[in-house]
TORSETOR-48711 format. One record per residue (C-alpha): residue in one letter; y, x, z; residue number from 0. Coordinates in Angstrom, 3 decimals, always signed. Layout:
BEGIN
   residuo         py         px         pz   num
         A          Y          X          Z   NUM
...
END
This chain:
BEGIN
   residuo         py         px         pz   num
         X   +130.437    -13.879   -117.580     0
         X   +134.006    -15.010   -118.022     1
         X   +135.676    -15.442   -114.582     2
         X   +137.223    -18.787   -115.569     3
         X   +133.825    -20.146   -116.580     4
         X   +132.349    -18.849   -113.317     5
         X   +135.082    -20.533   -111.238     6
         X   +134.664    -23.852   -113.075     7
         X   +130.887    -23.748   -112.651     8
         X   +131.238    -23.016   -108.926     9
         X   +133.667    -25.932   -108.509    10
         X   +131.359    -28.307   -110.397    11
         X   +128.291    -27.309   -108.367    12
         X   +130.294    -27.676   -105.162    13
         X   +131.459    -31.158   -106.179    14
         X   +127.867    -32.218   -106.885    15
         X   +126.862    -31.200   -103.373    16
         X   +129.409    -33.523   -101.763    17
         X   +127.743    -36.918   -101.623    18
         X   +128.870    -38.535    -98.374    19
         X   +130.936    -41.710    -98.821    20
         X   +134.578    -41.462    -97.816    21
         X   +137.071    -44.084    -96.727    22
         X   +140.351    -42.286    -96.080    23
         X   +141.368    -38.732    -96.714    24
         X   +138.939    -36.732    -94.622    25
         X   +140.259    -33.263    -95.422    26
         X   +141.015    -31.534    -92.136    27
         X   +139.523    -34.375    -90.074    28
         X   +135.872    -35.224    -90.757    29
         X   +135.607    -32.500    -93.394    30
         X   +136.903    -29.194    -92.082    31
         X   +135.453    -26.628    -94.520    32
         X   +136.516    -26.393    -98.157    33
         X   +135.626    -24.145   -101.082    34
         X   +137.241    -24.021   -104.495    35
         X   +139.214    -21.949   -106.947    36
         X   +142.749    -20.768   -107.491    37
         X   +144.332    -19.816   -110.788    38
         X   +147.207    -17.371   -110.755    39
         X   +147.776    -14.001   -109.188    40
         X   +144.897    -13.238   -108.728    41
         X   +142.387    -15.779   -110.024    42
         X   +140.244    -16.396   -106.955    43
         X   +137.427    -18.191   -105.267    44
         X   +139.134    -19.703   -102.220    45
         X   +138.139    -21.324    -98.965    46
         X   +139.786    -22.979    -96.007    47
         X   +138.567    -23.822    -92.501    48
         X   +140.555    -26.188    -90.282    49
         X   +140.574    -24.833    -86.724    50
         X   +142.389    -27.785    -85.194    51
         X   +145.235    -30.192    -85.940    52
         X   +147.766    -28.313    -88.027    53
         X   +145.909    -24.987    -87.919    54
         X   +143.684    -23.445    -90.559    55
         X   +142.245    -20.183    -91.762    56
         X   +142.219    -19.628    -95.510    57
         X   +140.520    -16.868    -97.424    58
         X   +139.968    -15.770   -100.976    59
         X   +138.285    -13.207   -103.147    60
         X   +140.055    -12.432   -106.385    61
         X   +139.341    -10.296   -109.404    62
         X   +141.833     -8.746   -111.801    63
         X   +140.153     -8.059   -115.120    64
         X   +142.384     -9.316   -117.856    65
         X   +143.975     -6.169   -119.220    66
         X   +147.158     -6.496   -117.138    67
         X   +147.571     -5.620   -113.506    68
         X   +149.079     -3.329   -110.906    69
         X   +148.576     +0.408   -111.324    70
         X   +149.581     +3.054   -108.797    71
         X   +151.521     +5.807   -110.558    72
         X   +152.227     +8.042   -107.555    73
         X   +155.640     +6.517   -106.835    74
         X   +154.712     +2.857   -106.578    75
         X   +152.964     +0.008   -108.293    76
         X   +153.736     -0.539   -111.962    77
         X   +152.499     -3.150   -114.365    78
         X   +149.935     -1.595   -116.667    79
         X   +147.753     -2.626   -119.574    80
         X   +144.217     -1.316   -119.563    81
         X   +140.666     -2.533   -119.075    82
         X   +140.094     -2.516   -115.316    83
         X   +138.310     -4.301   -112.540    84
         X   +140.020     -4.670   -109.159    85
         X   +138.675     -6.820   -106.327    86
         X   +140.990     -8.284   -103.694    87
         X   +140.204    -10.125   -100.464    88
         X   +142.755    -12.043    -98.411    89
         X   +142.625    -13.861    -95.066    90
         X   +145.555    -15.910    -93.733    91
         X   +146.211    -17.989    -90.611    92
         X   +148.067    -21.181    -91.613    93
         X   +150.244    -23.649    -89.766    94
         X   +150.151    -26.962    -91.637    95
         X   +152.398    -29.997    -91.197    96
         X   +152.393    -33.422    -92.814    97
         X   +155.226    -34.441    -95.174    98
         X   +153.849    -37.697    -96.679    99
         X   +150.975    -39.869    -95.497   100
         X   +149.959    -42.910    -97.550   101
         X   +147.307    -43.221   -100.270   102
         X   +147.874    -39.507   -100.727   103
         X   +148.652    -36.971    -98.058   104
         X   +151.123    -34.195    -98.785   105
         X   +151.269    -31.310    -96.325   106
         X   +153.151    -28.047    -96.397   107
         X   +151.929    -24.821    -94.866   108
         X   +153.193    -21.403    -93.886   109
         X   +151.088    -18.535    -92.701   110
         X   +150.575    -14.883    -91.988   111
         X   +147.726    -12.687    -93.085   112
         X   +146.624     -9.728    -95.094   113
         X   +145.107     -8.552    -98.349   114
         X   +142.930     -5.592    -99.265   115
         X   +142.406     -4.440   -102.853   116
         X   +139.641     -2.131   -103.986   117
         X   +141.217     -0.575   -107.058   118
         X   +139.254     +0.983   -109.897   119
         X   +140.976     +4.307   -110.581   120
         X   +138.907     +5.116   -113.701   121
         X   +141.824     +3.992   -115.828   122
         X   +143.705     +7.094   -114.654   123
         X   +141.260     +9.981   -114.334   124
         X   +137.662     +8.977   -115.216   125
         X   +136.418    +10.524   -111.949   126
         X   +135.338     +7.154   -110.518   127
         X   +137.688     +7.559   -107.562   128
         X   +138.296     +4.110   -106.183   129
         X   +141.340     +3.466   -104.009   130
         X   +142.263     +0.890   -101.428   131
         X   +145.541     -0.996   -101.143   132
         X   +146.509     -2.872    -97.959   133
         X   +149.191     -5.520    -97.662   134
         X   +150.629     -8.120    -95.313   135
         X   +151.172    -11.633    -96.736   136
         X   +153.194    -14.716    -95.836   137
         X   +151.858    -17.678    -97.857   138
         X   +153.965    -20.830    -98.205   139
         X   +152.640    -23.838   -100.063   140
         X   +151.938    -27.521   -100.590   141
         X   +148.573    -29.257   -100.128   142
         X   +147.839    -32.654   -101.697   143
         X   +144.870    -34.719   -100.464   144
         X   +143.704    -38.046   -101.851   145
         X   +142.110    -41.147   -100.334   146
         X   +139.757    -41.206   -103.342   147
         X   +138.116    -38.778   -103.706   148
         X   +138.654    -37.899   -100.066   149
         X   +136.940    -34.523   -100.310   150
         X   +139.476    -33.015   -102.743   151
         X   +142.565    -30.948   -101.944   152
         X   +144.918    -29.671   -104.659   153
         X   +147.296    -26.904   -103.641   154
         X   +150.138    -24.695   -104.827   155
         X   +151.076    -21.535   -102.982   156
         X   +153.376    -18.545   -103.256   157
         X   +152.909    -15.519   -101.028   158
         X   +155.389    -12.673   -100.687   159
         X   +153.147     -9.629   -100.206   160
         X   +154.269     -6.324    -98.714   161
         X   +151.979     -3.429    -99.631   162
         X   +151.898     -0.588    -97.097   163
         X   +148.955     +1.520    -98.378   164
         X   +148.877     +3.637   -100.540   165
         X   +152.648     +3.157   -100.755   166
         X   +155.268     +0.562    -99.923   167
         X   +155.818     -2.159   -102.512   168
         X   +156.732     -5.848   -102.628   169
         X   +154.839     -8.333   -104.779   170
         X   +154.737    -12.113   -105.129   171
         X   +151.375    -13.806   -105.543   172
         X   +151.101    -17.410   -106.676   173
         X   +148.157    -19.791   -106.982   174
         X   +147.458    -23.304   -108.204   175
         X   +144.037    -24.547   -107.234   176
         X   +141.644    -27.057   -105.748   177
         X   +139.230    -27.097   -102.829   178
         X   +136.246    -29.356   -102.308   179
         X   +135.555    -30.189    -98.647   180
         X   +132.227    -30.612    -96.884   181
END
């Protein structure tokens, strides 16, 4: 199944499950757990849990399967074109602060976390040797919440990512997405 279709279906089903009436933006207050999708590098299913005022934990699981991606060539990561399937998981601790509060709420966030990639090495040697890549991340982004619908958060994020395993390399990941809060 196409990953974009899967992400859209998951977002739609999630939105159907949110039926409680809302009066003001409840994201981070009455509704502290959100699930959604992010489009970018990598396309991901994303989630966020508010731990307290101005503190959150976000996470995502992303898949690279579009013919372009990062390949390890022995000296570092290079951009390659091949059919492949890599799965990445990230977890970040976020500090979030309000910029605008009216009919919409605009927050900015900065965080620290990590990413792990399980990389399909078949594109190099056909021996089915999968590899792991580990990285530290520092996401910075904007979060927009609405008074109606109060369960929706739209976000944009860029995350400088420093890979340390299997070799040192710097990457920039970016996402545009939405989360639906319960």
